[in-house]
PQR file of N, CA, C, O and H, with PARSE charges and radii, in Angstrom:
ATOM      1  N   MET A   1       0.710  -1.205  -0.112 -0.4000 1.5000
ATOM      2  CA  MET A   1       0.033  -0.037   0.070 -0.0000 2.0000
ATOM      3  C   MET A   1       0.932   1.273   0.020  0.5500 1.7000
ATOM      4  O   MET A   1       0.797   2.224  -0.751 -0.5500 1.4000
ATOM      5  N   LYS A   2       1.789   1.118   0.923 -0.4000 1.5000
ATOM      6  CA  LYS A   2       2.676   2.432   1.017 -0.0000 2.0000
ATOM      7  C   LYS A   2       3.611   2.564  -0.225  0.5500 1.7000
ATOM      8  O   LYS A   2       3.996   3.683  -0.562 -0.5500 1.4000
ATOM      9  H   LYS A   2       1.898   0.346   1.549  0.4000 1.0000
ATOM     10  N   ARG A   3       3.986   1.441  -0.916 -0.4000 1.5000
ATOM     11  CA  ARG A   3       4.658   1.518  -2.068 -0.0000 2.0000
ATOM     12  C   ARG A   3       3.812   2.240  -3.147  0.5500 1.7000
ATOM     13  O   ARG A   3       4.276   3.186  -3.784 -0.5500 1.4000
ATOM     14  H   ARG A   3       3.673   0.532  -0.642  0.4000 1.0000
ATOM     15  N   GLN A   4       2.596   1.781  -3.327 -0.4000 1.5000
ATOM     16  CA  GLN A   4       1.707   2.630  -4.227 -0.0000 2.0000
ATOM     17  C   GLN A   4       1.654   3.929  -4.029  0.5500 1.7000
ATOM     18  O   GLN A   4       1.836   4.730  -4.946 -0.5500 1.4000
ATOM     19  H   GLN A   4       2.219   1.013  -2.809  0.4000 1.0000
ATOM     20  N   VAL A   5       1.401   4.270  -2.824 -0.4000 1.5000
ATOM     21  CA  VAL A   5       1.284   5.886  -2.421 -0.0000 2.0000
ATOM     22  C   VAL A   5       2.564   6.649  -2.887  0.5500 1.7000
ATOM     23  O   VAL A   5       2.505   7.742  -3.450 -0.5500 1.4000
ATOM     24  H   VAL A   5       1.253   3.619  -2.079  0.4000 1.0000
ATOM     25  N   VAL A   6       3.690   6.010  -2.617 -0.4000 1.5000
ATOM     26  CA  VAL A   6       4.913   6.759  -3.112 -0.0000 2.0000
ATOM     27  C   VAL A   6       4.904   6.722  -4.525  0.5500 1.7000
ATOM     28  O   VAL A   6       5.294   7.755  -5.069 -0.5500 1.4000
ATOM     29  H   VAL A   6       3.738   5.122  -2.160  0.4000 1.0000
ATOM     30  N   GLU A   7       4.546   5.761  -5.272 -0.4000 1.5000
ATOM     31  CA  GLU A   7       4.599   5.820  -6.753 -0.0000 2.0000
ATOM     32  C   GLU A   7       3.625   6.912  -7.289  0.5500 1.7000
ATOM     33  O   GLU A   7       3.867   7.629  -8.260 -0.5500 1.4000
ATOM     34  H   GLU A   7       4.230   4.921  -4.830  0.4000 1.0000
ATOM     35  N   VAL A   8       2.602   6.942  -6.606 -0.4000 1.5000
ATOM     36  CA  VAL A   8       1.562   8.277  -6.960 -0.0000 2.0000
ATOM     37  C   VAL A   8       2.319   9.574  -6.828  0.5500 1.7000
ATOM     38  O   VAL A   8       2.357  10.455  -7.687 -0.5500 1.4000
ATOM     39  H   VAL A   8       2.406   6.359  -5.818  0.4000 1.0000
ATOM     40  N   MET A   9       2.967   9.592  -5.556 -0.4000 1.5000
ATOM     41  CA  MET A   9       3.530  10.956  -5.224 -0.0000 2.0000
ATOM     42  C   MET A   9       4.697  11.174  -6.180  0.5500 1.7000
ATOM     43  O   MET A   9       4.855  12.324  -6.590 -0.5500 1.4000
ATOM     44  H   MET A   9       2.935   8.876  -4.859  0.4000 1.0000
ATOM     45  N   VAL A  10       5.462  10.305  -6.552 -0.4000 1.5000
ATOM     46  CA  VAL A  10       6.617  10.506  -7.402 -0.0000 2.0000
ATOM     47  C   VAL A  10       5.974  10.802  -8.905  0.5500 1.7000
ATOM     48  O   VAL A  10       6.316  11.823  -9.502 -0.5500 1.4000
ATOM     49  H   VAL A  10       5.333   9.371  -6.219  0.4000 1.0000
ATOM     50  N   THR A  11       5.154   9.992  -9.415 -0.4000 1.5000
ATOM     51  CA  THR A  11       4.709  10.278 -10.810 -0.0000 2.0000
ATOM     52  C   THR A  11       3.772  11.491 -10.994  0.5500 1.7000
ATOM     53  O   THR A  11       3.847  12.247 -11.963 -0.5500 1.4000
ATOM     54  H   THR A  11       4.876   9.163  -8.930  0.4000 1.0000
ATOM     55  N   GLN A  12       2.912  11.613 -10.019 -0.4000 1.5000
ATOM     56  CA  GLN A  12       1.917  12.469 -10.314 -0.0000 2.0000
ATOM     57  C   GLN A  12       2.062  13.875  -9.593  0.5500 1.7000
ATOM     58  O   GLN A  12       1.365  14.832  -9.928 -0.5500 1.4000
ATOM     59  H   GLN A  12       2.851  11.000  -9.232  0.4000 1.0000
ATOM     60  N   HIS A  13       2.956  13.937  -8.640 -0.4000 1.5000
ATOM     61  CA  HIS A  13       3.039  15.283  -7.737 -0.0000 2.0000
ATOM     62  C   HIS A  13       4.620  15.598  -8.088  0.5500 1.7000
ATOM     63  O   HIS A  13       5.047  16.731  -7.864 -0.5500 1.4000
ATOM     64  H   HIS A  13       3.522  13.159  -8.368  0.4000 1.0000
ATOM     65  N   GLN A  14       5.462  14.614  -8.623 -0.4000 1.5000
ATOM     66  CA  GLN A  14       6.842  15.139  -8.936 -0.0000 2.0000
ATOM     67  C   GLN A  14       7.554  15.372  -7.728  0.5500 1.7000
ATOM     68  O   GLN A  14       8.321  16.332  -7.652 -0.5500 1.4000
ATOM     69  H   GLN A  14       5.116  13.693  -8.805  0.4000 1.0000
ATOM     70  N   LEU A  15       7.361  14.514  -6.678 -0.4000 1.5000
ATOM     71  CA  LEU A  15       8.130  14.561  -5.439 -0.0000 2.0000
ATOM     72  C   LEU A  15       9.398  13.441  -5.549  0.5500 1.7000
ATOM     73  O   LEU A  15       9.312  12.375  -6.157 -0.5500 1.4000
ATOM     74  H   LEU A  15       6.738  13.734  -6.740  0.4000 1.0000
ATOM     75  N   SER A  16      10.427  13.857  -4.925 -0.4000 1.5000
ATOM     76  CA  SER A  16      11.565  12.945  -5.059 -0.0000 2.0000
ATOM     77  C   SER A  16      11.070  11.491  -4.373  0.5500 1.7000
ATOM     78  O   SER A  16      10.080  11.388  -3.648 -0.5500 1.4000
ATOM     79  H   SER A  16      10.498  14.723  -4.431  0.4000 1.0000
ATOM     80  N   ILE A  17      11.794  10.598  -4.681 -0.4000 1.5000
ATOM     81  CA  ILE A  17      11.609   9.247  -4.120 -0.0000 2.0000
ATOM     82  C   ILE A  17      11.879   9.403  -2.389  0.5500 1.7000
ATOM     83  O   ILE A  17      11.139   8.894  -1.547 -0.5500 1.4000
ATOM     84  H   ILE A  17      12.598  10.681  -5.270  0.4000 1.0000
ATOM     85  N   SER A  18      12.837  10.041  -2.149 -0.4000 1.5000
ATOM     86  CA  SER A  18      13.109  10.156  -0.939 -0.0000 2.0000
ATOM     87  C   SER A  18      12.254  11.020   0.031  0.5500 1.7000
ATOM     88  O   SER A  18      12.052  10.766   1.219 -0.5500 1.4000
ATOM     89  H   SER A  18      13.438  10.455  -2.833  0.4000 1.0000
ATOM     90  N   ARG A  19      11.812  12.024  -0.635 -0.4000 1.5000
ATOM     91  CA  ARG A  19      10.779  12.805   0.105 -0.0000 2.0000
ATOM     92  C   ARG A  19       9.393  12.115   0.272  0.5500 1.7000
ATOM     93  O   ARG A  19       8.639  12.313   1.225 -0.5500 1.4000
ATOM     94  H   ARG A  19      11.976  12.230  -1.600  0.4000 1.0000
ATOM     95  N   ALA A  20       9.128  11.198  -0.878 -0.4000 1.5000
ATOM     96  CA  ALA A  20       7.820  10.596  -0.873 -0.0000 2.0000
ATOM     97  C   ALA A  20       7.904   9.468   0.316  0.5500 1.7000
ATOM     98  O   ALA A  20       7.002   9.203   1.111 -0.5500 1.4000
ATOM     99  H   ALA A  20       9.741  11.037  -1.652  0.4000 1.0000
ATOM    100  N   CYS A  21       9.151   8.893   0.249 -0.4000 1.5000
ATOM    101  CA  CYS A  21       9.226   7.699   1.143 -0.0000 2.0000
ATOM    102  C   CYS A  21       9.288   8.241   2.606  0.5500 1.7000
ATOM    103  O   CYS A  21       8.888   7.508   3.511 -0.5500 1.4000
ATOM    104  H   CYS A  21       9.884   9.108  -0.397  0.4000 1.0000
ATOM    105  N   SER A  22       9.773   9.496   2.886 -0.4000 1.5000
ATOM    106  CA  SER A  22       9.736  10.062   4.279 -0.0000 2.0000
ATOM    107  C   SER A  22       8.446  10.383   4.621  0.5500 1.7000
ATOM    108  O   SER A  22       8.114  10.206   5.794 -0.5500 1.4000
ATOM    109  H   SER A  22      10.098  10.091   2.151  0.4000 1.0000
ATOM    110  N   ALA A  23       7.444  10.932   3.628 -0.4000 1.5000
ATOM    111  CA  ALA A  23       6.087  11.296   3.931 -0.0000 2.0000
ATOM    112  C   ALA A  23       5.354  10.113   4.198  0.5500 1.7000
ATOM    113  O   ALA A  23       4.400  10.187   4.972 -0.5500 1.4000
ATOM    114  H   ALA A  23       7.714  11.075   2.676  0.4000 1.0000
ATOM    115  N   THR A  24       5.653   9.051   3.683 -0.4000 1.5000
ATOM    116  CA  THR A  24       4.746   7.811   3.904 -0.0000 2.0000
ATOM    117  C   THR A  24       5.215   6.814   5.011  0.5500 1.7000
ATOM    118  O   THR A  24       4.580   5.880   5.500 -0.5500 1.4000
ATOM    119  H   THR A  24       6.428   8.991   3.054  0.4000 1.0000
ATOM    120  N   GLY A  25       6.610   7.283   5.314 -0.4000 1.5000
ATOM    121  CA  GLY A  25       7.148   6.389   6.423 -0.0000 2.0000
ATOM    122  C   GLY A  25       7.740   4.948   5.916  0.5500 1.7000
ATOM    123  O   GLY A  25       8.138   4.070   6.681 -0.5500 1.4000
ATOM    124  H   GLY A  25       7.126   8.042   4.917  0.4000 1.0000
ATOM    125  N   LEU A  26       7.727   4.868   4.535 -0.4000 1.5000
ATOM    126  CA  LEU A  26       8.407   3.878   3.962 -0.0000 2.0000
ATOM    127  C   LEU A  26       9.765   4.030   3.694  0.5500 1.7000
ATOM    128  O   LEU A  26      10.150   4.992   3.028 -0.5500 1.4000
ATOM    129  H   LEU A  26       7.404   5.582   3.914  0.4000 1.0000
ATOM    130  N   PRO A  27      10.681   3.044   4.212 -0.5600 1.5000
ATOM    131  CA  PRO A  27      12.109   3.173   3.917  0.2800 2.0000
ATOM    132  C   PRO A  27      12.403   3.152   2.600  0.5500 1.7000
ATOM    133  O   PRO A  27      11.784   2.373   1.876 -0.5500 1.4000
ATOM    134  N   ARG A  28      13.528   4.114   1.998 -0.4000 1.5000
ATOM    135  CA  ARG A  28      13.511   4.244   0.699 -0.0000 2.0000
ATOM    136  C   ARG A  28      14.213   2.857   0.143  0.5500 1.7000
ATOM    137  O   ARG A  28      14.051   2.611  -1.052 -0.5500 1.4000
ATOM    138  H   ARG A  28      14.031   4.747   2.586  0.4000 1.0000
ATOM    139  N   ALA A  29      14.873   2.071   0.829 -0.4000 1.5000
ATOM    140  CA  ALA A  29      15.438   0.819   0.469 -0.0000 2.0000
ATOM    141  C   ALA A  29      14.521  -0.074   0.186  0.5500 1.7000
ATOM    142  O   ALA A  29      14.674  -0.824  -0.778 -0.5500 1.4000
ATOM    143  H   ALA A  29      15.004   2.271   1.800  0.4000 1.0000
ATOM    144  N   ALA A  30      13.405  -0.135   0.994 -0.4000 1.5000
ATOM    145  CA  ALA A  30      12.200  -0.910   0.833 -0.0000 2.0000
ATOM    146  C   ALA A  30      11.570  -0.588  -0.454  0.5500 1.7000
ATOM    147  O   ALA A  30      11.081  -1.510  -1.108 -0.5500 1.4000
ATOM    148  H   ALA A  30      13.280   0.474   1.777  0.4000 1.0000
ATOM    149  N   TYR A  31      11.532   0.478  -0.839 -0.4000 1.5000
ATOM    150  CA  TYR A  31      10.816   1.114  -2.013 -0.0000 2.0000
ATOM    151  C   TYR A  31      11.528   0.492  -3.170  0.5500 1.7000
ATOM    152  O   TYR A  31      10.956  -0.119  -4.073 -0.5500 1.4000
ATOM    153  H   TYR A  31      11.929   1.227  -0.308  0.4000 1.0000
ATOM    154  N   CYS A  32      12.708   0.672  -3.089 -0.4000 1.5000
ATOM    155  CA  CYS A  32      13.692   0.366  -4.219 -0.0000 2.0000
ATOM    156  C   CYS A  32      13.916  -0.947  -4.553  0.5500 1.7000
ATOM    157  O   CYS A  32      14.239  -1.277  -5.694 -0.5500 1.4000
ATOM    158  H   CYS A  32      13.173   1.167  -2.356  0.4000 1.0000
ATOM    159  N   LYS A  33      13.737  -1.901  -3.441 -0.4000 1.5000
ATOM    160  CA  LYS A  33      14.094  -3.389  -3.486 -0.0000 2.0000
ATOM    161  C   LYS A  33      12.930  -3.972  -4.513  0.5500 1.7000
ATOM    162  O   LYS A  33      11.758  -3.602  -4.438 -0.5500 1.4000
ATOM    163  H   LYS A  33      13.475  -1.633  -2.514  0.4000 1.0000
ATOM    164  N   VAL A  34      13.310  -4.728  -5.274 -0.4000 1.5000
ATOM    165  CA  VAL A  34      12.700  -5.486  -6.244 -0.0000 2.0000
ATOM    166  C   VAL A  34      11.981  -6.751  -5.615  0.5500 1.7000
ATOM    167  O   VAL A  34      12.588  -7.669  -5.064 -0.5500 1.4000
ATOM    168  H   VAL A  34      14.261  -5.029  -5.335  0.4000 1.0000
ATOM    169  N   LEU A  35      10.691  -6.683  -5.762 -0.4000 1.5000
ATOM    170  CA  LEU A  35       9.978  -7.788  -5.112 -0.0000 2.0000
ATOM    171  C   LEU A  35       9.774  -9.109  -5.966  0.5500 1.7000
ATOM    172  O   LEU A  35       9.297  -9.107  -7.101 -0.5500 1.4000
ATOM    173  H   LEU A  35      10.197  -5.938  -6.210  0.4000 1.0000
ATOM    174  N   ALA A  36      10.144 -10.099  -5.365 -0.4000 1.5000
ATOM    175  CA  ALA A  36      10.092 -11.406  -5.953 -0.0000 2.0000
ATOM    176  C   ALA A  36       8.676 -12.085  -6.037  0.5500 1.7000
ATOM    177  O   ALA A  36       8.024 -12.268  -5.009 -0.5500 1.4000
ATOM    178  H   ALA A  36      10.532 -10.101  -4.443  0.4000 1.0000
ATOM    179  N   LEU A  37       8.262 -12.413  -7.133 -0.4000 1.5000
ATOM    180  CA  LEU A  37       7.054 -13.060  -7.263 -0.0000 2.0000
ATOM    181  C   LEU A  37       6.912 -14.275  -6.429  0.5500 1.7000
ATOM    182  O   LEU A  37       7.979 -14.818  -6.145 -0.5500 1.4000
ATOM    183  H   LEU A  37       8.791 -12.264  -7.968  0.4000 1.0000
ATOM    184  N   PRO A  38       5.814 -14.832  -5.967 -0.5600 1.5000
ATOM    185  CA  PRO A  38       5.684 -15.903  -5.115  0.2800 2.0000
ATOM    186  C   PRO A  38       6.241 -17.097  -5.874  0.5500 1.7000
ATOM    187  O   PRO A  38       6.966 -17.908  -5.298 -0.5500 1.4000
ATOM    188  N   GLN A  39       5.918 -17.221  -7.152 -0.4000 1.5000
ATOM    189  CA  GLN A  39       6.303 -18.429  -7.994 -0.0000 2.0000
ATOM    190  C   GLN A  39       7.843 -18.390  -8.208  0.5500 1.7000
ATOM    191  O   GLN A  39       8.433 -19.468  -8.277 -0.5500 1.4000
ATOM    192  H   GLN A  39       5.329 -16.563  -7.621  0.4000 1.0000
ATOM    193  N   ASP A  40       8.485 -17.315  -8.309 -0.4000 1.5000
ATOM    194  CA  ASP A  40       9.904 -17.227  -8.426 -0.0000 2.0000
ATOM    195  C   ASP A  40      10.527 -17.849  -7.210  0.5500 1.7000
ATOM    196  O   ASP A  40      11.315 -18.792  -7.274 -0.5500 1.4000
ATOM    197  H   ASP A  40       8.006 -16.439  -8.253  0.4000 1.0000
ATOM    198  N   LYS A  41      10.135 -17.275  -6.105 -0.4000 1.5000
ATOM    199  CA  LYS A  41      10.755 -17.504  -4.970 -0.0000 2.0000
ATOM    200  C   LYS A  41      10.483 -19.129  -4.510  0.5500 1.7000
ATOM    201  O   LYS A  41      11.156 -19.627  -3.607 -0.5500 1.4000
ATOM    202  H   LYS A  41       9.495 -16.508  -6.053  0.4000 1.0000
ATOM    203  N   ASP A  42       9.676 -19.717  -5.056 -0.4000 1.5000
ATOM    204  CA  ASP A  42       9.466 -21.287  -4.765 -0.0000 2.0000
ATOM    205  C   ASP A  42       9.587 -22.023  -5.898  0.5500 1.7000
ATOM    206  O   ASP A  42       9.044 -23.127  -5.935 -0.5500 1.4000
ATOM    207  H   ASP A  42       9.129 -19.313  -5.789  0.4000 1.0000
ATOM    208  N   ALA A  43      10.302 -21.548  -6.988 -0.4000 1.5000
ATOM    209  CA  ALA A  43      10.444 -22.190  -8.213 -0.0000 2.0000
ATOM    210  C   ALA A  43      11.229 -23.477  -7.902  0.5500 1.7000
ATOM    211  O   ALA A  43      10.854 -24.518  -8.441 -0.5500 1.4000
ATOM    212  H   ALA A  43      10.743 -20.651  -6.958  0.4000 1.0000
ATOM    213  N   GLU A  44      12.268 -23.490  -7.091 -0.4000 1.5000
ATOM    214  CA  GLU A  44      13.141 -24.553  -6.985 -0.0000 2.0000
ATOM    215  C   GLU A  44      12.437 -25.778  -6.247  0.5500 1.7000
ATOM    216  O   GLU A  44      12.642 -26.938  -6.606 -0.5500 1.4000
ATOM    217  H   GLU A  44      12.573 -22.644  -6.653  0.4000 1.0000
ATOM    218  N   VAL A  45      11.475 -25.398  -5.044 -0.4000 1.5000
ATOM    219  CA  VAL A  45      10.632 -26.532  -4.472 -0.0000 2.0000
ATOM    220  C   VAL A  45       9.733 -26.990  -5.422  0.5500 1.7000
ATOM    221  O   VAL A  45       9.520 -28.200  -5.493 -0.5500 1.4000
ATOM    222  H   VAL A  45      11.308 -24.456  -4.752  0.4000 1.0000
ATOM    223  N   ILE A  46       9.072 -26.072  -6.297 -0.4000 1.5000
ATOM    224  CA  ILE A  46       8.186 -26.645  -7.218 -0.0000 2.0000
ATOM    225  C   ILE A  46       8.628 -27.486  -8.097  0.5500 1.7000
ATOM    226  O   ILE A  46       7.951 -28.484  -8.346 -0.5500 1.4000
ATOM    227  H   ILE A  46       9.246 -25.089  -6.239  0.4000 1.0000
ATOM    228  N   ASP A  47       9.826 -27.266  -8.735 -0.4000 1.5000
ATOM    229  CA  ASP A  47      10.430 -28.026  -9.674 -0.0000 2.0000
ATOM    230  C   ASP A  47      10.709 -29.341  -9.344  0.5500 1.7000
ATOM    231  O   ASP A  47      10.444 -30.286 -10.088 -0.5500 1.4000
ATOM    232  H   ASP A  47      10.376 -26.455  -8.533  0.4000 1.0000
ATOM    233  N   GLU A  48      11.346 -29.462  -8.027 -0.4000 1.5000
ATOM    234  CA  GLU A  48      11.590 -30.711  -7.310 -0.0000 2.0000
ATOM    235  C   GLU A  48      10.357 -31.441  -7.127  0.5500 1.7000
ATOM    236  O   GLU A  48      10.319 -32.614  -7.496 -0.5500 1.4000
ATOM    237  H   GLU A  48      11.561 -28.695  -7.422  0.4000 1.0000
ATOM    238  N   ALA A  49       9.368 -30.911  -6.618 -0.4000 1.5000
ATOM    239  CA  ALA A  49       7.989 -31.512  -6.291 -0.0000 2.0000
ATOM    240  C   ALA A  49       7.486 -32.174  -7.756  0.5500 1.7000
ATOM    241  O   ALA A  49       7.103 -33.342  -7.830 -0.5500 1.4000
ATOM    242  H   ALA A  49       9.399 -29.957  -6.318  0.4000 1.0000
ATOM    243  N   ASN A  50       7.533 -31.403  -8.733 -0.4000 1.5000
ATOM    244  CA  ASN A  50       7.067 -31.937 -10.052 -0.0000 2.0000
ATOM    245  C   ASN A  50       7.930 -33.092 -10.602  0.5500 1.7000
ATOM    246  O   ASN A  50       7.426 -33.989 -11.278 -0.5500 1.4000
ATOM    247  H   ASN A  50       7.844 -30.454  -8.673  0.4000 1.0000
ATOM    248  N   ARG A  51       9.373 -33.042 -10.266 -0.4000 1.5000
ATOM    249  CA  ARG A  51      10.127 -34.215 -10.817 -0.0000 2.0000
ATOM    250  C   ARG A  51       9.764 -35.317  -9.907  0.5500 1.7000
ATOM    251  O   ARG A  51       9.563 -36.429 -10.397 -0.5500 1.4000
ATOM    252  H   ARG A  51       9.782 -32.312  -9.718  0.4000 1.0000
ATOM    253  N   ALA A  52       9.659 -35.132  -8.645 -0.4000 1.5000
ATOM    254  CA  ALA A  52       9.169 -36.422  -7.757 -0.0000 2.0000
ATOM    255  C   ALA A  52       7.852 -36.793  -8.060  0.5500 1.7000
ATOM    256  O   ALA A  52       7.590 -37.985  -7.900 -0.5500 1.4000
ATOM    257  H   ALA A  52       9.823 -34.229  -8.247  0.4000 1.0000
ATOM    258  N   THR A  53       6.893 -35.995  -8.491 -0.4000 1.5000
ATOM    259  CA  THR A  53       5.499 -36.674  -8.809 -0.0000 2.0000
ATOM    260  C   THR A  53       5.628 -37.292 -10.282  0.5500 1.7000
ATOM    261  O   THR A  53       5.023 -38.345 -10.484 -0.5500 1.4000
ATOM    262  H   THR A  53       7.106 -35.026  -8.621  0.4000 1.0000
ATOM    263  N   LEU A  54       6.337 -36.746 -11.283 -0.4000 1.5000
ATOM    264  CA  LEU A  54       6.771 -37.505 -12.419 -0.0000 2.0000
ATOM    265  C   LEU A  54       7.333 -38.917 -12.270  0.5500 1.7000
ATOM    266  O   LEU A  54       6.944 -39.861 -12.958 -0.5500 1.4000
ATOM    267  H   LEU A  54       6.829 -35.891 -11.119  0.4000 1.0000
ATOM    268  N   ALA A  55       8.271 -39.000 -11.329 -0.4000 1.5000
ATOM    269  CA  ALA A  55       8.980 -40.367 -11.066 -0.0000 2.0000
ATOM    270  C   ALA A  55       8.008 -41.092 -10.735  0.5500 1.7000
ATOM    271  O   ALA A  55       7.855 -42.132 -11.374 -0.5500 1.4000
ATOM    272  H   ALA A  55       8.587 -38.234 -10.770  0.4000 1.0000
ATOM    273  N   ILE A  56       7.158 -40.799  -9.754 -0.4000 1.5000
ATOM    274  CA  ILE A  56       6.036 -41.785  -9.035 -0.0000 2.0000
ATOM    275  C   ILE A  56       5.289 -42.106 -10.155  0.5500 1.7000
ATOM    276  O   ILE A  56       5.216 -43.308 -10.406 -0.5500 1.4000
ATOM    277  H   ILE A  56       7.282 -39.954  -9.235  0.4000 1.0000
ATOM    278  N   GLU A  57       4.645 -41.242 -10.982 -0.4000 1.5000
ATOM    279  CA  GLU A  57       3.708 -41.601 -12.065 -0.0000 2.0000
ATOM    280  C   GLU A  57       4.407 -42.544 -13.158  0.5500 1.7000
ATOM    281  O   GLU A  57       3.717 -43.458 -13.609 -0.5500 1.4000
ATOM    282  H   GLU A  57       4.704 -40.265 -10.778  0.4000 1.0000
ATOM    283  N   VAL A  58       5.692 -42.397 -13.609 -0.4000 1.5000
ATOM    284  CA  VAL A  58       6.252 -43.327 -14.280 -0.0000 2.0000
ATOM    285  C   VAL A  58       6.583 -44.649 -13.698  0.5500 1.7000
ATOM    286  O   VAL A  58       6.669 -45.641 -14.423 -0.5500 1.4000
ATOM    287  H   VAL A  58       6.252 -41.654 -13.242  0.4000 1.0000
ATOM    288  N   ALA A  59       6.736 -44.692 -12.668 -0.4000 1.5000
ATOM    289  CA  ALA A  59       7.063 -45.991 -11.831 -0.0000 2.0000
ATOM    290  C   ALA A  59       5.711 -46.716 -11.723  0.5500 1.7000
ATOM    291  O   ALA A  59       5.655 -47.939 -11.857 -0.5500 1.4000
ATOM    292  H   ALA A  59       6.666 -43.886 -12.080  0.4000 1.0000
ATOM    293  N   GLN A  60       4.654 -45.988 -11.490 -0.4000 1.5000
ATOM    294  CA  GLN A  60       3.196 -46.712 -11.442 -0.0000 2.0000
ATOM    295  C   GLN A  60       2.825 -47.037 -12.768  0.5500 1.7000
ATOM    296  O   GLN A  60       2.154 -48.068 -12.816 -0.5500 1.4000
ATOM    297  H   GLN A  60       4.700 -44.995 -11.381  0.4000 1.0000
ATOM    298  N   SER A  61       3.062 -46.448 -13.962 -0.4000 1.5000
ATOM    299  CA  SER A  61       2.462 -46.519 -15.187 -0.0000 2.0000
ATOM    300  C   SER A  61       3.333 -47.854 -15.878  0.5500 1.7000
ATOM    301  O   SER A  61       2.794 -48.669 -16.627 -0.5500 1.4000
ATOM    302  H   SER A  61       3.607 -45.611 -13.922  0.4000 1.0000
ATOM    303  N   THR A  62       4.598 -47.900 -15.523 -0.4000 1.5000
ATOM    304  CA  THR A  62       5.239 -49.222 -16.145 -0.0000 2.0000
ATOM    305  C   THR A  62       4.840 -50.574 -15.531  0.5500 1.7000
ATOM    306  O   THR A  62       4.717 -50.676 -14.311 -0.5500 1.4000
ATOM    307  H   THR A  62       5.037 -47.239 -14.914  0.4000 1.0000
ATOM    308  N   PRO A  63       4.644 -51.569 -16.324 -0.5600 1.5000
ATOM    309  CA  PRO A  63       4.131 -52.871 -15.848  0.2800 2.0000
ATOM    310  C   PRO A  63       5.497 -53.272 -14.942  0.5500 1.7000
ATOM    311  O   PRO A  63       6.661 -52.933 -15.156 -0.5500 1.4000
ATOM    312  N   ALA A  64       4.997 -54.047 -13.938 -0.4000 1.5000
ATOM    313  CA  ALA A  64       5.911 -54.730 -13.209 -0.0000 2.0000
ATOM    314  C   ALA A  64       6.526 -55.961 -13.965  0.5500 1.7000
ATOM    315  O   ALA A  64       5.905 -56.715 -14.715 -0.5500 1.4000
ATOM    316  H   ALA A  64       4.052 -54.323 -13.764  0.4000 1.0000
ATOM    317  N   SER A  65       7.872 -56.032 -13.631 -0.4000 1.5000
ATOM    318  CA  SER A  65       8.493 -57.201 -14.443 -0.0000 2.0000
ATOM    319  C   SER A  65       8.066 -58.491 -13.783  0.5500 1.7000
ATOM    320  O   SER A  65       7.738 -58.597 -12.601 -0.5500 1.4000
ATOM    321  H   SER A  65       8.376 -55.420 -13.022  0.4000 1.0000
ATOM    322  N   PRO A  66       8.105 -59.448 -14.669 -0.5600 1.5000
ATOM    323  CA  PRO A  66       7.532 -60.774 -14.306  0.2800 2.0000
ATOM    324  C   PRO A  66       8.335 -61.354 -13.271  0.5500 1.7000
ATOM    325  O   PRO A  66       9.519 -61.019 -13.235 -0.5500 1.4000
ATOM    326  N   PRO A  67       7.852 -62.253 -12.334 -0.5600 1.5000
ATOM    327  CA  PRO A  67       8.624 -62.754 -11.383  0.2800 2.0000
ATOM    328  C   PRO A  67       9.742 -63.746 -12.075  0.5500 1.7000
ATOM    329  O   PRO A  67       9.609 -64.233 -13.198 -0.5500 1.4000
ATOM    330  N   CYS A  68      10.690 -63.922 -11.339 -0.4000 1.5000
ATOM    331  CA  CYS A  68      11.755 -64.948 -11.724 -0.0000 2.0000
ATOM    332  C   CYS A  68      11.350 -66.603 -11.574  0.5500 1.7000
ATOM    333  O   CYS A  68      10.960 -67.130 -10.533 -0.5500 1.4000
ATOM    334  H   CYS A  68      10.797 -63.526 -10.427  0.4000 1.0000
ATOM    335  N   CYS A  69      11.510 -67.159 -12.651 -0.4000 1.5000
ATOM    336  CA  CYS A  69      11.270 -68.574 -12.572 -0.0000 2.0000
ATOM    337  C   CYS A  69      12.365 -69.492 -12.019  0.5500 1.7000
ATOM    338  O   CYS A  69      13.456 -69.457 -12.588 -0.5500 1.4000
ATOM    339  H   CYS A  69      11.826 -66.731 -13.497  0.4000 1.0000
ATOM    340  N   ARG A  70      12.197 -70.306 -10.979 -0.4000 1.5000
ATOM    341  CA  ARG A  70      13.150 -70.949 -10.572 -0.0000 2.0000
ATOM    342  C   ARG A  70      13.240 -72.330 -11.460  0.5500 1.7000
ATOM    343  O   ARG A  70      12.216 -72.979 -11.673 -0.5500 1.4000
ATOM    344  H   ARG A  70      11.311 -70.335 -10.516  0.4000 1.0000
ATOM    345  N   VAL A  71      14.323 -72.681 -11.888 -0.4000 1.5000
ATOM    346  CA  VAL A  71      14.404 -73.965 -12.590 -0.0000 2.0000
ATOM    347  C   VAL A  71      15.189 -74.872 -11.674  0.5500 1.7000
ATOM    348  O   VAL A  71      16.319 -74.649 -11.238 -0.5500 1.4000
ATOM    349  H   VAL A  71      15.155 -72.154 -11.715  0.4000 1.0000
ATOM    350  N   ARG A  72      14.315 -76.085 -11.411 -0.4000 1.5000
ATOM    351  CA  ARG A  72      14.907 -77.100 -10.509 -0.0000 2.0000
ATOM    352  C   ARG A  72      15.750 -78.127 -11.433  0.5500 1.7000
ATOM    353  O   ARG A  72      15.365 -78.484 -12.546 -0.5500 1.4000
ATOM    354  H   ARG A  72      13.398 -76.266 -11.766  0.4000 1.0000
ATOM    355  N   VAL A  73      16.697 -78.462 -10.951 -0.4000 1.5000
ATOM    356  CA  VAL A  73      17.632 -79.394 -11.671 -0.0000 2.0000
ATOM    357  C   VAL A  73      17.467 -80.821 -10.770  0.5500 1.7000
ATOM    358  O   VAL A  73      18.105 -81.826 -11.082 -0.5500 1.4000
ATOM    359  H   VAL A  73      17.009 -78.171 -10.047  0.4000 1.0000
TER
END
């Protein structure tokens, strides 16, 4: 919310980022920090879960190998 207010103050009212951040109480470093999207943040975990799921599906879809037959001599 504060980030959006700072954005409006900077773009529409021509305030500097420092002044807009001071007025809203948002640290300038927090305003300048690039936010990571949730899917980007969890991408490694999601990829690993997808690989594990695929491995399980492949294992379940392949037919079981026939049991070994014992040859009596």
